[in-house]
SEBA-651535 format. One record per residue: residue number from 1; residue in one letter; x, y, z of N, C-alpha, C, O in turn. Coordinates in nm, 3 decimals, m for minus. Example, Ala and Ser with C-alpha at 12.3 -4.5 7.8 and 13.67 -1.06 7.14 Angstrom:
BEGIN
+-----+----+---------+---------+---------+---------+----------+---------+---------+---------+---------+---------+---------+---------+
|   i | aa |  n_east | n_north |    n_up | ca_east | ca_north |   ca_up |  c_east | c_north |    c_up |  o_east | o_north |    o_up |
+-----+----+---------+---------+---------+---------+----------+---------+---------+---------+---------+---------+---------+---------+
|   1 |  a |   1.319 |  m0.569 |   0.780 |   1.230 |   m0.450 |   0.780 |   1.320 |  m0.330 |   0.780 |   1.424 |  m0.332 |   0.846 |
|   2 |  s |   1.285 |  m0.225 |   0.708 |   1.367 |   m0.106 |   0.714 |   1.290 |   0.003 |   0.787 |   1.341 |   0.114 |   0.804 |
+-----+----+---------+---------+---------+---------+----------+---------+---------+---------+---------+---------+---------+---------+
***
This chain:
BEGIN
+-----+----+---------+---------+---------+---------+----------+---------+---------+---------+---------+---------+---------+---------+
|   i | aa |  n_east | n_north |    n_up | ca_east | ca_north |   ca_up |  c_east | c_north |    c_up |  o_east | o_north |    o_up |
+-----+----+---------+---------+---------+---------+----------+---------+---------+---------+---------+---------+---------+---------+
|   1 |  m |  m6.445 |   4.732 |   7.874 |  m6.364 |    4.650 |   7.989 |  m6.222 |   4.705 |   7.984 |  m6.142 |   4.708 |   7.890 |
|   2 |  s |  m6.214 |   4.734 |   8.073 |  m6.046 |    4.829 |   8.110 |  m5.955 |   4.708 |   8.145 |  m5.982 |   4.622 |   8.229 |
|   3 |  i |  m5.863 |   4.714 |   8.084 |  m5.733 |    4.641 |   8.094 |  m5.591 |   4.716 |   8.108 |  m5.480 |   4.690 |   8.061 |
|   4 |  i |  m5.643 |   4.827 |   8.197 |  m5.513 |    4.912 |   8.194 |  m5.465 |   4.856 |   8.326 |  m5.544 |   4.815 |   8.411 |
|   5 |  v |  m5.311 |   4.856 |   8.345 |  m5.219 |    4.796 |   8.439 |  m5.184 |   4.943 |   8.518 |  m5.173 |   5.041 |   8.444 |
|   6 |  n |  m5.164 |   4.964 |   8.681 |  m5.126 |    5.070 |   8.704 |  m4.976 |   5.004 |   8.779 |  m4.971 |   4.915 |   8.864 |
|   7 |  a |  m4.876 |   5.069 |   8.726 |  m4.713 |    5.041 |   8.750 |  m4.675 |   5.087 |   8.864 |  m4.726 |   5.195 |   8.892 |
|   8 |  t |  m4.596 |   5.040 |   8.947 |  m4.518 |    5.095 |   9.042 |  m4.386 |   5.076 |   9.015 |  m4.354 |   5.031 |   8.905 |
|   9 |  e |  m4.283 |   5.109 |   9.116 |  m4.138 |    5.123 |   9.086 |  m4.107 |   4.975 |   9.080 |  m4.029 |   4.930 |   8.996 |
|  10 |  d |  m4.175 |   4.894 |   9.179 |  m4.177 |    4.766 |   9.180 |  m4.190 |   4.651 |   9.056 |  m4.131 |   4.546 |   9.029 |
|  11 |  t |  m4.311 |   4.739 |   8.987 |  m4.353 |    4.637 |   8.864 |  m4.299 |   4.705 |   8.727 |  m4.295 |   4.645 |   8.620 |
|  12 |  f |  m4.262 |   4.822 |   8.745 |  m4.260 |    4.908 |   8.598 |  m4.164 |   4.812 |   8.496 |  m4.190 |   4.820 |   8.376 |
|  13 |  k |  m4.046 |   4.718 |   8.542 |  m3.998 |    4.689 |   8.464 |  m4.032 |   4.550 |   8.382 |  m4.000 |   4.511 |   8.270 |
|  14 |  t |  m4.128 |   4.480 |   8.509 |  m4.194 |    4.374 |   8.419 |  m4.290 |   4.423 |   8.330 |  m4.291 |   4.389 |   8.212 |
|  15 |  e |  m4.372 |   4.504 |   8.380 |  m4.494 |    4.558 |   8.321 |  m4.467 |   4.640 |   8.198 |  m4.560 |   4.643 |   8.117 |
|  16 |  v |  m4.376 |   4.695 |   8.173 |  m4.347 |    4.797 |   8.065 |  m4.193 |   4.740 |   7.973 |  m4.185 |   4.719 |   7.852 |
|  17 |  l |  m4.088 |   4.727 |   8.073 |  m3.941 |    4.729 |   7.983 |  m3.979 |   4.571 |   7.926 |  m3.976 |   4.557 |   7.804 |
|  18 |  e |  m4.009 |   4.467 |   8.000 |  m4.025 |    4.351 |   7.960 |  m4.111 |   4.289 |   7.862 |  m4.091 |   4.185 |   7.800 |
|  19 |  s |  m4.214 |   4.372 |   7.857 |  m4.350 |    4.336 |   7.785 |  m4.287 |   4.300 |   7.644 |  m4.195 |   4.357 |   7.586 |
|  20 |  p |  m4.379 |   4.161 |   7.593 |  m4.360 |    4.133 |   7.437 |  m4.453 |   4.215 |   7.357 |  m4.433 |   4.209 |   7.236 |
|  21 |  m |  m4.543 |   4.285 |   7.395 |  m4.599 |    4.382 |   7.286 |  m4.602 |   4.537 |   7.347 |  m4.606 |   4.561 |   7.468 |
|  22 |  p |  m4.598 |   4.625 |   7.258 |  m4.590 |    4.758 |   7.269 |  m4.696 |   4.807 |   7.389 |  m4.806 |   4.766 |   7.427 |
|  23 |  v |  m4.599 |   4.929 |   7.435 |  m4.668 |    4.958 |   7.603 |  m4.683 |   5.111 |   7.580 |  m4.587 |   5.183 |   7.550 |
|  24 |  v |  m4.831 |   5.164 |   7.597 |  m4.773 |    5.328 |   7.648 |  m4.805 |   5.350 |   7.774 |  m4.910 |   5.322 |   7.833 |
|  25 |  v |  m4.717 |   5.398 |   7.809 |  m4.722 |    5.442 |   7.986 |  m4.763 |   5.581 |   7.972 |  m4.720 |   5.660 |   7.889 |
|  26 |  d |  m4.885 |   5.610 |   8.096 |  m4.925 |    5.721 |   8.065 |  m4.887 |   5.777 |   8.231 |  m4.915 |   5.724 |   8.339 |
|  27 |  f |  m4.818 |   5.897 |   8.205 |  m4.751 |    5.958 |   8.310 |  m4.870 |   6.063 |   8.370 |  m4.916 |   6.158 |   8.307 |
|  28 |  w |  m4.909 |   6.022 |   8.506 |  m5.027 |    6.115 |   8.531 |  m5.006 |   6.140 |   8.692 |  m4.936 |   6.076 |   8.771 |
|  29 |  a |  m5.088 |   6.252 |   8.715 |  m5.138 |    6.269 |   8.880 |  m5.270 |   6.281 |   8.904 |  m5.340 |   6.320 |   8.811 |
|  30 |  e |  m5.328 |   6.251 |   9.030 |  m5.470 |    6.273 |   9.089 |  m5.485 |   6.427 |   9.045 |  m5.588 |   6.450 |   8.980 |
|  31 |  w |  m5.422 |   6.508 |   9.062 |  m5.453 |    6.650 |   9.068 |  m5.450 |   6.712 |   8.939 |  m5.492 |   6.825 |   8.917 |
|  32 |  c |  m5.407 |   6.646 |   8.867 |  m5.393 |    6.673 |   8.708 |  m5.550 |   6.668 |   8.637 |  m5.623 |   6.569 |   8.647 |
|  33 |  g |  m5.585 |   6.783 |   8.570 |  m5.717 |    6.813 |   8.527 |  m5.700 |   6.728 |   8.376 |  m5.774 |   6.636 |   8.344 |
|  34 |  p |  m5.605 |   6.772 |   8.305 |  m5.596 |    6.693 |   8.164 |  m5.591 |   6.551 |   8.157 |  m5.628 |   6.468 |   8.074 |
|  35 |  c |  m5.524 |   6.548 |   8.289 |  m5.482 |    6.381 |   8.324 |  m5.630 |   6.295 |   8.332 |  m5.661 |   6.193 |   8.270 |
|  36 |  r |  m5.712 |   6.375 |   8.435 |  m5.837 |    6.277 |   8.450 |  m5.925 |   6.314 |   8.294 |  m6.016 |   6.238 |   8.261 |
|  37 |  a |  m5.898 |   6.416 |   8.218 |  m5.991 |    6.390 |   8.131 |  m5.975 |   6.292 |   7.994 |  m6.062 |   6.264 |   7.912 |
|  38 |  v |  m5.813 |   6.245 |   7.998 |  m5.755 |    6.135 |   7.909 |  m5.771 |   6.039 |   7.953 |  m5.730 |   5.946 |   7.884 |
|  39 |  a |  m5.835 |   6.005 |   8.080 |  m5.829 |    5.883 |   8.167 |  m5.936 |   5.794 |   8.108 |  m5.904 |   5.676 |   8.093 |
|  40 |  p |  m6.060 |   5.830 |   8.070 |  m6.167 |    5.784 |   8.016 |  m6.125 |   5.738 |   7.876 |  m6.143 |   5.622 |   7.839 |
|  41 |  i |  m6.085 |   5.807 |   7.820 |  m6.007 |    5.787 |   7.678 |  m5.920 |   5.656 |   7.668 |  m5.935 |   5.570 |   7.581 |
|  42 |  l |  m5.840 |   5.654 |   7.752 |  m5.724 |    5.536 |   7.770 |  m5.832 |   5.387 |   7.839 |  m5.795 |   5.271 |   7.820 |
|  43 |  e |  m5.922 |   5.410 |   7.894 |  m5.993 |    5.320 |   7.929 |  m6.083 |   5.254 |   7.835 |  m6.105 |   5.133 |   7.841 |
|  44 |  e |  m6.146 |   5.346 |   7.728 |  m6.184 |    5.295 |   7.627 |  m6.075 |   5.264 |   7.513 |  m6.113 |   5.211 |   7.409 |
|  45 |  l |  m5.969 |   5.290 |   7.527 |  m5.901 |    5.234 |   7.364 |  m5.813 |   5.127 |   7.466 |  m5.721 |   5.068 |   7.410 |
|  46 |  s |  m5.832 |   5.105 |   7.577 |  m5.752 |    4.981 |   7.644 |  m5.824 |   4.884 |   7.601 |  m5.745 |   4.795 |   7.574 |
|  47 |  g |  m5.974 |   4.835 |   7.571 |  m6.052 |    4.746 |   7.529 |  m6.007 |   4.731 |   7.405 |  m5.944 |   4.626 |   7.390 |
|  48 |  e |  m6.020 |   4.820 |   7.281 |  m6.004 |    4.820 |   7.160 |  m5.867 |   4.737 |   7.117 |  m5.858 |   4.672 |   7.013 |
|  49 |  y |  m5.755 |   4.751 |   7.222 |  m5.635 |    4.724 |   7.187 |  m5.602 |   4.611 |   7.219 |  m5.487 |   4.571 |   7.201 |
|  50 |  v |  m5.695 |   4.539 |   7.274 |  m5.649 |    4.399 |   7.371 |  m5.570 |   4.305 |   7.294 |  m5.611 |   4.271 |   7.183 |
|  51 |  g |  m5.454 |   4.256 |   7.342 |  m5.379 |    4.177 |   7.271 |  m5.257 |   4.238 |   7.175 |  m5.160 |   4.181 |   7.124 |
|  52 |  k |  m5.298 |   4.367 |   7.172 |  m5.199 |    4.442 |   7.058 |  m5.111 |   4.509 |   7.129 |  m4.989 |   4.491 |   7.126 |
|  53 |  l |  m5.188 |   4.611 |   7.215 |  m5.095 |    4.703 |   7.295 |  m5.138 |   4.707 |   7.446 |  m5.254 |   4.695 |   7.485 |
|  54 |  k |  m5.039 |   4.722 |   7.516 |  m5.093 |    4.758 |   7.651 |  m5.088 |   4.881 |   7.696 |  m5.015 |   4.962 |   7.638 |
|  55 |  i |  m5.180 |   4.929 |   7.831 |  m5.148 |    5.051 |   7.849 |  m5.128 |   5.068 |   7.976 |  m5.204 |   5.013 |   8.056 |
|  56 |  v |  m5.038 |   5.134 |   8.014 |  m4.998 |    5.124 |   8.169 |  m4.995 |   5.263 |   8.218 |  m4.955 |   5.350 |   8.140 |
|  57 |  k |  m5.032 |   5.294 |   8.332 |  m5.051 |    5.434 |   8.400 |  m4.952 |   5.394 |   8.527 |  m4.949 |   5.293 |   8.598 |
|  58 |  v |  m4.863 |   5.534 |   8.524 |  m4.777 |    5.557 |   8.627 |  m4.825 |   5.700 |   8.725 |  m4.842 |   5.812 |   8.677 |
|  59 |  d |  m4.836 |   5.674 |   8.836 |  m4.868 |    5.785 |   8.907 |  m4.752 |   5.855 |   8.938 |  m4.675 |   5.787 |   9.005 |
|  60 |  t |  m4.710 |   5.976 |   8.912 |  m4.578 |    6.061 |   8.898 |  m4.578 |   6.102 |   9.062 |  m4.464 |   6.126 |   9.104 |
|  61 |  e |  m4.678 |   6.112 |   9.153 |  m4.685 |    6.128 |   9.256 |  m4.652 |   5.982 |   9.352 |  m4.605 |   5.993 |   9.465 |
|  62 |  a |  m4.671 |   5.898 |   9.314 |  m4.646 |    5.775 |   9.346 |  m4.523 |   5.661 |   9.329 |  m4.494 |   5.560 |   9.394 |
|  63 |  a |  m4.468 |   5.722 |   9.218 |  m4.336 |    5.671 |   9.146 |  m4.260 |   5.758 |   9.109 |  m4.213 |   5.749 |   8.996 |
|  64 |  p |  m4.221 |   5.877 |   9.204 |  m4.134 |    5.996 |   9.123 |  m3.989 |   5.947 |   9.056 |  m3.933 |   6.016 |   8.970 |
|  65 |  d |  m3.934 |   5.819 |   9.105 |  m3.836 |    5.778 |   9.069 |  m3.798 |   5.739 |   8.900 |  m3.701 |   5.747 |   8.824 |
|  66 |  i |  m3.941 |   5.694 |   8.897 |  m3.958 |    5.639 |   8.741 |  m3.976 |   5.741 |   8.643 |  m3.923 |   5.739 |   8.532 |
|  67 |  a |  m4.091 |   5.879 |   8.711 |  m4.083 |    6.000 |   8.654 |  m3.961 |   6.059 |   8.604 |  m3.934 |   6.084 |   8.486 |
|  68 |  m |  m3.894 |   6.078 |   8.698 |  m3.716 |    6.147 |   8.676 |  m3.678 |   6.071 |   8.597 |  m3.645 |   6.125 |   8.491 |
|  69 |  a |  m3.661 |   5.908 |   8.602 |  m3.584 |    5.842 |   8.519 |  m3.620 |   5.895 |   8.342 |  m3.535 |   5.908 |   8.253 |
|  70 |  y |  m3.720 |   5.911 |   8.334 |  m3.775 |    5.913 |   8.203 |  m3.812 |   6.059 |   8.199 |  m3.908 |   6.080 |   8.125 |
|  71 |  g |  m3.753 |   6.188 |   8.272 |  m3.766 |    6.326 |   8.230 |  m3.939 |   6.377 |   8.239 |  m4.008 |   6.439 |   8.158 |
|  72 |  i |  m3.957 |   6.339 |   8.327 |  m4.155 |    6.388 |   8.306 |  m4.150 |   6.540 |   8.391 |  m4.148 |   6.562 |   8.512 |
|  73 |  t |  m4.150 |   6.603 |   8.312 |  m4.180 |    6.749 |   8.346 |  m4.294 |   6.797 |   8.351 |  m4.322 |   6.878 |   8.439 |
|  74 |  s |  m4.405 |   6.747 |   8.237 |  m4.519 |    6.782 |   8.243 |  m4.612 |   6.678 |   8.234 |  m4.577 |   6.569 |   8.188 |
|  75 |  i |  m4.747 |   6.701 |   8.279 |  m4.846 |    6.566 |   8.284 |  m4.969 |   6.627 |   8.216 |  m4.996 |   6.747 |   8.221 |
|  76 |  p |  m5.035 |   6.540 |   8.157 |  m5.004 |    6.406 |   8.129 |  m4.879 |   6.416 |   7.982 |  m4.868 |   6.496 |   7.889 |
|  77 |  t |  m4.800 |   6.292 |   8.023 |  m4.712 |    6.262 |   7.927 |  m4.738 |   6.081 |   7.876 |  m4.778 |   5.998 |   7.958 |
|  78 |  m |  m4.716 |   6.057 |   7.771 |  m4.756 |    5.929 |   7.734 |  m4.620 |   5.877 |   7.661 |  m4.583 |   5.944 |   7.565 |
|  79 |  h |  m4.546 |   5.771 |   7.695 |  m4.400 |    5.725 |   7.649 |  m4.473 |   5.589 |   7.582 |  m4.544 |   5.505 |   7.637 |
|  80 |  f |  m4.431 |   5.598 |   7.453 |  m4.450 |    5.451 |   7.377 |  m4.342 |   5.390 |   7.375 |  m4.241 |   5.447 |   7.333 |
|  81 |  f |  m4.339 |   5.257 |   7.420 |  m4.229 |    5.144 |   7.466 |  m4.236 |   5.056 |   7.335 |  m4.351 |   5.046 |   7.293 |
|  82 |  k |  m4.160 |   5.004 |   7.275 |  m4.122 |    4.899 |   7.207 |  m4.038 |   4.812 |   7.199 |  m3.970 |   4.817 |   7.097 |
|  83 |  n |  m4.008 |   4.700 |   7.299 |  m3.915 |    4.632 |   7.320 |  m3.822 |   4.706 |   7.427 |  m3.699 |   4.712 |   7.431 |
|  84 |  g |  m3.926 |   4.763 |   7.521 |  m3.823 |    4.842 |   7.642 |  m3.773 |   4.967 |   7.608 |  m3.745 |   5.041 |   7.701 |
|  85 |  e |  m3.756 |   5.006 |   7.494 |  m3.730 |    5.137 |   7.420 |  m3.811 |   5.229 |   7.428 |  m3.923 |   5.184 |   7.404 |
|  86 |  v |  m3.813 |   5.373 |   7.456 |  m3.929 |    5.468 |   7.430 |  m3.882 |   5.513 |   7.259 |  m3.774 |   5.546 |   7.212 |
|  87 |  v |  m4.006 |   5.499 |   7.203 |  m4.014 |    5.531 |   7.071 |  m4.075 |   5.654 |   7.032 |  m4.068 |   5.693 |   6.915 |
|  88 |  k |  m4.148 |   5.731 |   7.141 |  m4.259 |    5.811 |   7.105 |  m4.275 |   5.856 |   7.214 |  m4.275 |   5.779 |   7.310 |
|  89 |  t |  m4.294 |   5.986 |   7.231 |  m4.348 |    6.100 |   7.335 |  m4.474 |   6.170 |   7.304 |  m4.482 |   6.237 |   7.202 |
|  90 |  l |  m4.580 |   6.158 |   7.392 |  m4.645 |    6.283 |   7.360 |  m4.719 |   6.351 |   7.458 |  m4.806 |   6.287 |   7.517 |
|  91 |  v |  m4.701 |   6.465 |   7.485 |  m4.705 |    6.546 |   7.603 |  m4.845 |   6.628 |   7.598 |  m4.862 |   6.707 |   7.505 |
|  92 |  g |  m4.934 |   6.612 |   7.686 |  m5.065 |    6.685 |   7.694 |  m5.191 |   6.604 |   7.682 |  m5.168 |   6.484 |   7.670 |
|  93 |  a |  m5.300 |   6.632 |   7.681 |  m5.402 |    6.574 |   7.657 |  m5.461 |   6.552 |   7.505 |  m5.482 |   6.658 |   7.447 |
|  94 |  r |  m5.483 |   6.466 |   7.452 |  m5.542 |    6.436 |   7.315 |  m5.656 |   6.392 |   7.296 |  m5.703 |   6.317 |   7.382 |
|  95 |  p |  m5.720 |   6.419 |   7.199 |  m5.872 |    6.352 |   7.191 |  m5.838 |   6.194 |   7.122 |  m5.737 |   6.150 |   7.067 |
|  96 |  k |  m5.968 |   6.134 |   7.151 |  m5.929 |    6.011 |   7.130 |  m5.919 |   5.953 |   6.967 |  m5.902 |   5.833 |   6.946 |
|  97 |  a |  m5.930 |   6.024 |   6.887 |  m5.889 |    6.011 |   6.723 |  m5.749 |   6.034 |   6.724 |  m5.674 |   5.954 |   6.668 |
|  98 |  a |  m5.709 |   6.127 |   6.778 |  m5.560 |    6.151 |   6.762 |  m5.476 |   6.030 |   6.839 |  m5.380 |   5.964 |   6.798 |
|  99 |  l |  m5.534 |   6.025 |   6.943 |  m5.455 |    5.876 |   7.033 |  m5.457 |   5.737 |   6.956 |  m5.370 |   5.650 |   6.959 |
| 100 |  q |  m5.584 |   5.736 |   6.883 |  m5.628 |    5.606 |   6.833 |  m5.492 |   5.615 |   6.681 |  m5.420 |   5.521 |   6.648 |
| 101 |  a |  m5.494 |   5.698 |   6.642 |  m5.394 |    5.718 |   6.535 |  m5.244 |   5.690 |   6.587 |  m5.154 |   5.638 |   6.522 |
| 102 |  q |  m5.240 |   5.727 |   6.695 |  m5.063 |    5.710 |   6.750 |  m5.062 |   5.564 |   6.776 |  m4.967 |   5.497 |   6.736 |
| 103 |  f |  m5.171 |   5.504 |   6.847 |  m5.162 |    5.329 |   6.891 |  m5.138 |   5.260 |   6.758 |  m5.069 |   5.161 |   6.734 |
| 104 |  d |  m5.231 |   5.360 |   6.653 |  m5.223 |    5.243 |   6.537 |  m5.120 |   5.252 |   6.469 |  m5.109 |   5.169 |   6.379 |
| 105 |  e |  m5.034 |   5.332 |   6.482 |  m4.859 |    5.374 |   6.436 |  m4.771 |   5.251 |   6.504 |  m4.693 |   5.170 |   6.455 |
| 106 |  i |  m4.822 |   5.273 |   6.644 |  m4.719 |    5.175 |   6.708 |  m4.709 |   5.039 |   6.673 |  m4.612 |   4.967 |   6.653 |
| 107 |  v |  m4.881 |   5.011 |   6.668 |  m4.893 |    4.871 |   6.708 |  m4.863 |   4.797 |   6.523 |  m4.843 |   4.677 |   6.501 |
| 108 |  d |  m4.867 |   4.910 |   6.414 |  m4.863 |    4.862 |   6.286 |  m4.693 |   4.874 |   6.263 |  m4.643 |   4.855 |   6.152 |
| 109 |  g |  m4.624 |   4.902 |   6.367 |  m4.469 |    4.903 |   6.331 |  m4.399 |   5.058 |   6.289 |  m4.278 |   5.073 |   6.268 |
| 110 |  g |  m4.481 |   5.147 |   6.284 |  m4.433 |    5.253 |   6.229 |  m4.381 |   5.354 |   6.367 |  m4.402 |   5.287 |   6.468 |
| 111 |  t |  m4.335 |   5.462 |   6.397 |  m4.320 |    5.540 |   6.496 |  m4.398 |   5.687 |   6.430 |  m4.357 |   5.765 |   6.344 |
| 112 |  a |  m4.486 |   5.686 |   6.485 |  m4.594 |    5.842 |   6.408 |  m4.538 |   5.951 |   6.472 |  m4.501 |   5.944 |   6.590 |
| 113 |  s |  m4.525 |   6.063 |   6.398 |  m4.495 |    6.189 |   6.470 |  m4.651 |   6.272 |   6.528 |  m4.764 |   6.265 |   6.479 |
| 114 |  a |  m4.611 |   6.336 |   6.626 |  m4.723 |    6.402 |   6.669 |  m4.808 |   6.462 |   6.618 |  m4.899 |   6.511 |   6.686 |
+-----+----+---------+---------+---------+---------+----------+---------+---------+---------+---------+---------+---------+---------+
***
């Protein structure tokens, strides 16, 4: 079951910056092959982290101001937010195990390195 949220420029503040739980924001675009490769992994992980971590997708084509504000120059890029602040960034597609390790670090309070 997917519980991924698609954020827009209107909903980003509420969904990400004001979230009471950690948030992973996946900056992506429809034309991006690696983004499409990572999408099913994020779908799977969203079900595994229900209530512990929120996964939010931001389409850089539909929300260019958000992408610009966070300095997104390459996709896929994932920003990990805690209390409205970016605590970690991953650039590029990663396998499930690598993403899971990063998610666990954020959920458990650490700020894992890539």
